[in-house]
DOLODO-856835 format. One record per residue (C-alpha): residue number from 1; residue in three letters; x, y, z. Coordinates in Angstrom, 2 decimals, padded with zeros to 5 digits. Last residue first. Layout:
residues N
i;aa;X;Y;Z
NUM;ALA;X;Y;Z $
...
//
This chain:
residues 216
i;aa;X;Y;Z
216;THR;-004.79;-015.99;-015.31 $
215;THR;-006.16;-017.96;-012.42 $
214;GLU;-003.17;-020.29;-011.75 $
213;GLN;-000.99;-017.19;-010.99 $
212;SER;-003.53;-015.02;-008.83 $
211;ASN;-003.75;-017.83;-006.55 $
210;VAL;000.03;-018.05;-006.29 $
209;GLN;000.00;-014.19;-005.45 $
208;GLN;-002.44;-014.41;-003.04 $
207;LEU;-000.71;-017.38;-001.15 $
206;VAL;002.92;-015.75;-001.29 $
205;THR;000.88;-012.89;000.27 $
204;GLU;-001.00;-014.60;002.59 $
203;CYS;002.72;-016.44;003.95 $
202;VAL;003.65;-013.16;003.92 $
201;ALA;002.00;-011.23;006.36 $
200;ALA;001.37;-014.69;008.42 $
199;ILE;005.56;-014.47;009.02 $
198;ALA;005.61;-010.73;009.67 $
197;VAL;003.39;-010.95;012.35 $
196;GLU;004.74;-013.82;014.01 $
195;CYS;007.85;-011.74;013.54 $
194;THR;006.61;-008.83;015.21 $
193;LYS;005.19;-010.66;018.05 $
192;CYS;008.75;-012.33;018.50 $
191;GLY;010.41;-009.18;019.05 $
190;PRO;008.15;-007.95;021.60 $
189;ASP;008.37;-011.18;023.64 $
188;ILE;004.98;-012.17;025.06 $
187;HIS;004.66;-010.90;028.76 $
186;GLY;003.22;-013.26;031.14 $
185;LEU;007.16;-013.90;032.94 $
184;ALA;009.09;-010.68;032.48 $
183;ARG;009.03;-010.00;036.29 $
182;GLU;010.60;-013.09;036.53 $
181;GLY;013.54;-011.83;035.81 $
180;LEU;013.27;-008.15;035.02 $
179;PHE;017.24;-007.86;033.64 $
178;SER;016.98;-009.91;031.04 $
177;ALA;013.65;-008.02;029.46 $
176;ARG;016.45;-005.81;028.06 $
175;GLY;017.88;-008.17;026.06 $
174;LYS;019.21;-012.28;026.40 $
173;SER;018.32;-014.47;029.13 $
172;ALA;014.67;-013.89;028.80 $
171;ILE;012.20;-015.69;031.65 $
170;MET;009.73;-017.39;029.29 $
169;ASP;006.43;-018.70;030.09 $
168;LYS;004.79;-015.97;027.83 $
167;THR;007.26;-017.27;024.96 $
166;ALA;005.18;-019.45;024.30 $
165;LEU;002.57;-017.57;022.41 $
164;MET;005.36;-016.70;020.03 $
163;ASN;005.80;-020.39;019.74 $
162;ARG;002.02;-020.61;018.94 $
161;ARG;001.90;-018.07;016.57 $
160;ALA;005.29;-018.97;014.75 $
159;GLU;004.16;-022.66;013.97 $
158;GLU;000.13;-021.54;013.46 $
157;THR;001.52;-019.13;010.69 $
156;LEU;004.51;-021.98;008.98 $
155;GLN;001.20;-024.80;009.31 $
154;ALA;-000.99;-022.43;007.47 $
153;CYS;001.60;-021.47;004.37 $
152;MET;002.55;-025.06;004.15 $
151;ALA;-000.75;-026.33;003.48 $
150;PRO;-002.13;-024.31;001.25 $
149;LEU;001.77;-024.19;-000.63 $
148;PRO;001.34;-028.42;-001.02 $
147;THR;003.86;-029.76;000.91 $
146;ASP;006.90;-031.12;-001.04 $
145;GLU;008.33;-033.47;001.83 $
144;ASP;011.57;-031.66;001.68 $
143;ALA;009.76;-027.89;001.67 $
142;LEU;007.78;-028.93;004.54 $
141;LYS;011.20;-030.20;006.64 $
140;LEU;012.97;-026.89;005.64 $
139;LEU;009.96;-024.78;006.19 $
138;LEU;009.83;-026.21;009.89 $
137;ARG;013.51;-025.71;010.80 $
136;SER;012.56;-022.31;010.08 $
135;VAL;009.78;-022.12;012.05 $
134;PRO;011.08;-023.48;014.57 $
133;ILE;014.32;-021.14;014.82 $
132;LEU;012.16;-018.16;013.78 $
131;VAL;009.84;-017.93;016.49 $
130;ASP;012.04;-018.28;019.37 $
129;LEU;014.58;-016.47;017.74 $
128;MET;012.85;-012.96;018.38 $
127;THR;013.86;-013.22;021.81 $
126;LYS;012.83;-015.04;025.08 $
125;GLU;015.97;-016.60;025.88 $
124;GLY;014.69;-020.78;024.67 $
123;VAL;015.85;-020.80;021.41 $
122;ASP;019.04;-019.58;021.01 $
121;ALA;021.16;-016.51;021.39 $
120;LYS;024.81;-014.59;020.20 $
119;GLY;023.05;-011.96;018.26 $
118;ARG;025.59;-012.22;016.03 $
117;SER;025.15;-016.09;015.74 $
116;LYS;021.39;-016.33;015.99 $
115;ILE;020.89;-013.64;013.09 $
114;ALA;023.20;-015.22;011.17 $
113;GLU;021.33;-018.50;011.48 $
112;VAL;018.01;-017.10;011.19 $
111;GLY;019.06;-016.10;007.64 $
110;CYS;021.02;-018.98;006.70 $
109;ALA;017.32;-020.62;007.20 $
108;PHE;015.97;-018.02;005.17 $
107;ALA;018.03;-018.95;002.25 $
106;GLU;017.94;-023.00;002.69 $
105;ALA;013.75;-022.69;002.89 $
104;PHE;014.50;-020.46;000.16 $
103;LEU;016.29;-023.09;-002.11 $
102;ARG;013.81;-025.72;-001.09 $
101;ARG;011.28;-023.81;-002.37 $
100;ASP;012.05;-023.17;-005.88 $
99;PRO;014.69;-019.78;-006.62 $
98;GLU;013.57;-018.23;-009.15 $
97;ASP;016.30;-015.75;-010.70 $
96;VAL;019.13;-017.60;-008.73 $
95;GLY;023.38;-015.94;-009.23 $
94;GLU;022.70;-015.29;-005.72 $
93;LEU;020.05;-017.21;-003.34 $
92;THR;022.64;-018.50;000.14 $
91;LYS;024.02;-014.60;-000.32 $
90;GLY;020.79;-012.66;-000.48 $
89;MET;019.49;-014.59;002.37 $
88;ALA;022.43;-013.91;004.28 $
87;MET;022.42;-010.11;003.45 $
86;PHE;018.73;-010.31;004.54 $
85;PHE;019.63;-011.65;007.54 $
84;SER;022.29;-009.72;008.49 $
83;SER;020.47;-006.87;008.12 $
82;ILE;017.83;-007.85;010.88 $
81;LEU;020.32;-008.74;013.81 $
80;PRO;022.23;-005.21;012.63 $
79;GLY;019.32;-003.60;013.19 $
78;SER;017.56;-005.09;016.29 $
77;ALA;019.67;-003.76;018.82 $
76;GLY;019.04;-000.35;018.50 $
75;GLY;018.54;001.57;015.30 $
74;ILE;017.55;000.81;012.06 $
73;THR;018.78;003.01;009.09 $
72;GLY;022.50;002.15;008.20 $
71;LEU;022.20;-001.74;008.61 $
70;LEU;018.56;-001.73;006.87 $
69;LYS;019.84;-000.23;003.74 $
68;MET;022.50;-002.92;002.99 $
67;GLY;019.76;-005.86;004.09 $
66;ILE;017.21;-004.56;001.54 $
65;LYS;020.78;-004.24;-001.15 $
64;HIS;021.32;-007.99;-000.20 $
63;LEU;017.85;-009.04;-000.36 $
62;ALA;017.40;-007.62;-003.79 $
61;LEU;020.90;-009.14;-005.06 $
60;GLY;019.76;-012.46;-004.27 $
59;PRO;016.36;-012.02;-005.54 $
58;PRO;017.65;-011.21;-009.24 $
57;MET;016.99;-007.43;-010.21 $
56;GLY;014.31;-005.83;-012.62 $
55;LYS;012.74;-004.13;-009.68 $
54;LEU;014.68;-003.33;-006.58 $
53;ASP;015.38;000.67;-006.96 $
52;PRO;011.40;000.77;-007.47 $
51;SER;010.82;-001.31;-004.25 $
50;LEU;013.66;000.58;-002.29 $
49;ALA;011.04;002.89;-000.35 $
48;VAL;009.40;-000.49;000.76 $
47;SER;012.38;-000.98;002.70 $
46;VAL;013.41;002.42;004.33 $
45;GLU;009.10;002.31;005.74 $
44;CYS;009.67;-001.30;006.99 $
43;GLY;012.92;-000.38;008.71 $
42;ARG;011.46;002.52;010.02 $
41;ARG;008.51;000.91;011.65 $
40;VAL;010.48;-001.46;013.07 $
39;ASN;013.31;000.60;014.94 $
38;ILE;009.76;002.62;016.45 $
37;PHE;008.19;-000.62;017.04 $
36;HIS;011.48;-002.07;018.85 $
35;ASP;012.06;001.43;020.96 $
34;GLY;010.77;001.31;024.14 $
33;ASP;013.79;-000.62;025.57 $
32;GLY;011.55;-004.17;026.09 $
31;ILE;009.60;-006.02;029.06 $
30;ALA;006.45;-004.03;029.16 $
29;ARG;006.79;-001.23;026.72 $
28;ASP;008.10;-003.04;024.30 $
27;LEU;004.60;-005.72;024.77 $
26;SER;002.27;-002.45;024.11 $
25;GLU;004.09;-001.17;021.37 $
24;ILE;003.66;-004.31;019.86 $
23;GLN;000.24;-004.25;020.70 $
22;SER;-000.40;-000.98;019.25 $
21;GLU;001.06;-001.13;016.47 $
20;ASN;-000.36;-004.19;015.52 $
19;ALA;-002.23;-002.77;012.21 $
18;LEU;001.34;-000.71;011.34 $
17;ILE;003.11;-004.25;011.50 $
16;ALA;000.75;-005.79;008.86 $
15;ARG;000.71;-002.72;005.85 $
14;GLN;004.49;-003.27;006.47 $
13;VAL;004.62;-006.77;006.06 $
12;ALA;002.13;-006.79;003.02 $
11;ALA;004.38;-004.20;001.70 $
10;LEU;007.45;-006.23;002.04 $
9;ALA;005.79;-009.00;000.45 $
8;ASP;005.03;-007.05;-002.52 $
7;ILE;008.21;-006.15;-003.10 $
6;ILE;009.50;-009.57;-002.27 $
5;MET;007.44;-011.37;-004.84 $
4;HIS;007.95;-009.51;-007.85 $
3;THR;011.70;-010.43;-006.72 $
2;ASN;011.05;-013.90;-007.41 $
1;MET;010.06;-017.28;-005.51 $
//
């Protein structure tokens, strides 16, 4: 992973989020606070706008800069959570110009742990962590096993999708949805949908870049 890949991934995530706007907004209207998509879209915009400033930076510094920008930009509960994710990743990758898969997996796990710690939530509470934690654990496992990149990306994408769909059957114990009780049943968590879309976009970007490098 390098900063060029981070920049391309940010753009890909923005495109994917916009392409799924109607579904994410619908999910948030059903059980959220109604501003989830607005905040996510704003976060994508400011992150992509940072791209010229990120060029030439090592990945750790680039991720930290993204986190700091998001901290002062995204409103609602998601702002501090997402910014802490990027800053924790950046701290883990500090001083490394080209992190390998194992180090990237560790950085991702640290980012997820930062969200968990700050949000005081865990798996099974119908939050974005119901996608992020299982994906993080699988990424560490696949990196340790030196799984080929195409298989790794396919498994991560499916893991995100499977756990996102599983939130339909959960009763929320965090966030606005927790006030709905059983009325939240049957609805996918909007934060999980956003994470699933973002993970799929990042995996596709990584595969495209690697395939492009191999053919040149």
